[in-house]
C-alpha positions, 0 to 999 in steps of 0.5 A: 752762587752756591753759598747763597742757595745753601743759606736760603735753605738753612744755615745750621739745619735742614730745609723745611719738609713739605709734610703739614704739621701733626696732630694738635692734641698729642701728648708731646703738646703738653708743655705748651700749657706750662709756658712761663710768663716772659716778655720774649719767648724764643722757640726753636725748631728742627725745620724738617719736623712737622711736630714742631710747627704743630707745637708752634701753632699750639703756642700761638693759640695758647698765648692768644687765648690768654690775651698775652701774645704781642707779636709773632716774629718769624725767621721765615720772612724777611725784616720789613714784611708784616701783617699788621693792618690786615684784618683777622678775617684775611685770607691766606692769599692776603697774608702770603701777599703781605709777607711776600711768601711765594713758592719761589722765594720761600723754597725752604719754608713751604707755606704748607708747613708754616701757613697754620702757624702764621694763620693762627696768629692773624686770626687772633688779631696778632701781627706776624713780623718778618725777622730774617735778614733780607736777601739784598743785605746778605752780600754786604754782611758776608763782607762785613768784618765788623760782624766778627766782633758781635760775638765773644771770640770763643762763641765766634769760633764755635759758630764757625764750627757750627757753620762748618759741620752744618754744611757737612765740611763741604764749604771751602774754608774761605767761605766759613768766615763770610757764612758766619757773618750772615748767620750773625747778621740774621740773629741781630735782625731777628733780635731787632725785630723782637725788641721793637715789638715788645709790649708791657705785660705781653709776650713776643714770640720769636720762631726760628731754627734751634741754631738761631735761639741758642743762648750762647750763640744766637739771638740772645747774644744781641738782646739789650742787657737785662731783657728778660727772655726765655729760650725753648729749644725743640728736638726730636728724640732721634737726634743725639745729644741734649742742649745744654743749660747755657744753650737753652732754658727749656728743652721740649722733645717730640717723637722720632724722625725717620733718618735723613742723610742731609749731607747727601742732599747737600752734596747733590745741591752743590753738584758734588 
């Protein structure tokens, strides 16, 4: 089904690149040293920007060195999958097996891109938790109108616009509401896993696409009222526009990325 194949890539942003993370001592890594103390840190990314995965790895290492990292929650693995119980000496093969991270099922999330982030947490003795909605629950989410009530009407309309524009206007209008429900269900799943992993005086780090961490539309909308958290959105300077204050607490920028026609790739995927 075209809708499902598109969703498995990324609802609001491009699929992951196969380029490994960039240098780990570049100037754009400096903000990692100024991370706020917070129970929950939501770190967004552009999936096709290797510098963003380098930032994630540096953040994992920084929080781990402080003894502050409680868990790493990933959009890139399904809820219910985790590395808890594996030793810090676990091999990449063992970690991938625990997270069911295979080339077939993670075509949008290449291990070459995210493996260093995951292994940094495992080697620090920190559990890695899948936070994404399991594929088996996607069809149910698409057909569940109760999810429409999980966002205020204005935010729901904006999320639907994001889905429409994120798919370059190629989706039939009748698929906008079901696809939006999946996005909402994914955000709720990520929130549930992150909240369950909270520990006193430690930080849960949640890594997901910028669309998922947005304060006005994403995971923060599904957190318990009053739970302190901090949203960092990361974007390459070549991307037009800057996230507003109601979307993120902090914006990190990274070097420009080569221009990519994601709509052309999407048209090819959909056979248009």
